[in-house]
C-alpha positions as CSV (number, residue, x, y, z in Angstrom):
1,M,0.0,0.0,0.0
2,F,2.9,2.4,0.6
3,Q,4.1,1.7,-2.9
4,L,0.7,2.8,-4.2
5,A,0.8,5.9,-2.0
6,R,4.1,6.9,-3.8
7,C,2.8,6.1,-7.3
8,G,2.8,8.7,-10.0
9,E,5.6,10.7,-8.4
10,A,3.3,11.8,-5.7
11,D,4.6,14.8,-3.7
12,A,4.7,14.7,0.1
13,T,1.2,16.1,0.4
14,D,-0.3,13.5,-1.9
15,Y,1.7,10.7,-0.3
16,F,0.5,11.5,3.2
17,R,-3.1,12.1,2.0
18,R,-3.0,8.7,0.3
19,V,-1.5,6.9,3.3
20,A,-4.3,8.3,5.5
21,I,-6.9,7.1,3.0
22,L,-5.3,3.6,2.8
23,Y,-5.4,3.1,6.5
24,Q,-9.2,3.4,6.5
25,P,-10.0,0.3,4.2
26,Q,-6.8,-1.6,5.2
27,V,-8.7,-4.4,7.0
28,A,-11.2,-4.7,4.1
29,I,-8.4,-4.7,1.5
30,I,-6.4,-7.4,3.3
31,G,-9.6,-9.2,4.2
32,T,-10.4,-9.9,0.6
33,G,-8.5,-13.1,1.3
34,T,-6.7,-13.3,-2.1
35,M,-3.8,-11.5,-3.8
36,A,-6.2,-10.8,-6.7
37,G,-8.7,-9.2,-4.3
38,V,-5.9,-7.0,-2.8
39,R,-4.7,-6.1,-6.3
40,D,-8.2,-5.2,-7.4
41,S,-8.8,-3.1,-4.3
42,L,-5.6,-1.2,-4.9
43,L,-6.3,-0.8,-8.6
44,E,-9.7,0.8,-7.7
45,L,-8.1,3.2,-5.3
46,G,-5.4,4.1,-7.8
47,A,-8.2,4.8,-10.4
48,D,-9.9,7.1,-7.8
49,W,-6.6,9.0,-7.7
50,G,-6.3,9.3,-11.5
51,L,-3.7,6.6,-11.9
52,A,-3.8,4.2,-14.8
53,E,-3.7,0.5,-14.2
54,D,-0.2,0.2,-15.6
55,Q,1.0,2.9,-13.2
56,V,-0.5,1.1,-10.2
57,M,0.9,-2.3,-11.3
58,A,4.4,-0.8,-11.8
59,S,4.3,0.7,-8.3
60,L,3.1,-2.6,-6.8
61,T,5.9,-4.6,-8.5
62,D,8.7,-2.1,-8.0
63,R,11.5,-4.2,-6.4
64,R,13.6,-1.3,-5.2
65,G,10.6,0.2,-3.4
66,A,9.7,-3.2,-1.8
67,E,13.3,-3.5,-0.6
68,C,13.2,-0.1,0.9
69,I,10.0,-0.9,2.8
70,T,11.5,-4.2,4.0
71,R,14.5,-2.4,5.4
72,S,12.3,0.2,7.1
73,I,10.2,-2.6,8.7
74,E,13.3,-4.4,9.9
75,D,14.7,-1.2,11.3
76,A,11.4,-0.4,13.1
77,S,11.2,-3.9,14.5
78,R,14.8,-3.6,15.9
79,R,13.9,-0.3,17.5
80,G,10.8,-1.7,19.2
81,A,7.9,-0.8,16.9
82,T,5.1,-3.4,17.1
83,G,2.7,-1.8,14.6
84,T,1.9,1.3,12.7
85,P,1.9,4.1,13.1
86,A,5.0,4.2,15.4
87,F,6.8,7.4,16.3
88,F,10.4,7.8,17.6
89,V,12.3,10.7,19.0
90,G,15.9,9.9,18.6
91,N,16.0,6.2,19.5
92,E,13.1,6.3,21.9
93,R,9.7,5.0,20.8
94,I,6.9,7.3,21.9
95,S,4.0,5.3,23.3
96,N,1.8,8.4,23.9
97,I,-0.9,8.3,21.2
98,G,-0.8,12.1,21.2
99,F,1.4,12.0,18.1
100,F,-1.7,11.0,16.1
101,T,-2.7,14.7,15.9
102,T,-0.6,17.7,14.9
103,D,-1.3,19.4,18.2
104,G,-0.3,16.3,20.1
105,L,2.9,15.9,18.1
106,A,3.7,19.5,18.6
107,C,3.2,19.1,22.4
108,I,5.5,16.0,22.5
109,L,8.2,17.8,20.4
110,D,8.0,21.0,22.4
111,A,8.4,19.1,25.7
112,R,11.5,17.3,24.3
113,L,13.0,20.6,23.0
114,A,12.3,22.3,26.4
115,A,14.0,19.3,28.1
116,G,17.0,19.7,25.8
117,T,16.3,16.5,23.9
118,S,16.8,16.7,20.2
119,P,13.9,15.4,18.2
């Protein structure tokens, strides 16, 4: 799904908007029970975003992107992430769910900066 979020040279705004959208039907997409069902769901979302089928399929089969995601997952696991989203300040995993909102994230970062901890 992260590969699809990046599809079509999405800028940061589009990428994060797409990721937020993908979290909503995540259970339904995976719950289709087949790779064909997952593919069809992602093709449908891609079409909603104005992406052609060949663009979506190219993003889903991009080996370099998949390797990058695998490295990211492995690194997050080593650092103590047990799911997504996970948020770290330095090497410390933040368990406060306040980072789910921009105000909550600002509060966490402001407290770290005030304590002299670099985010």
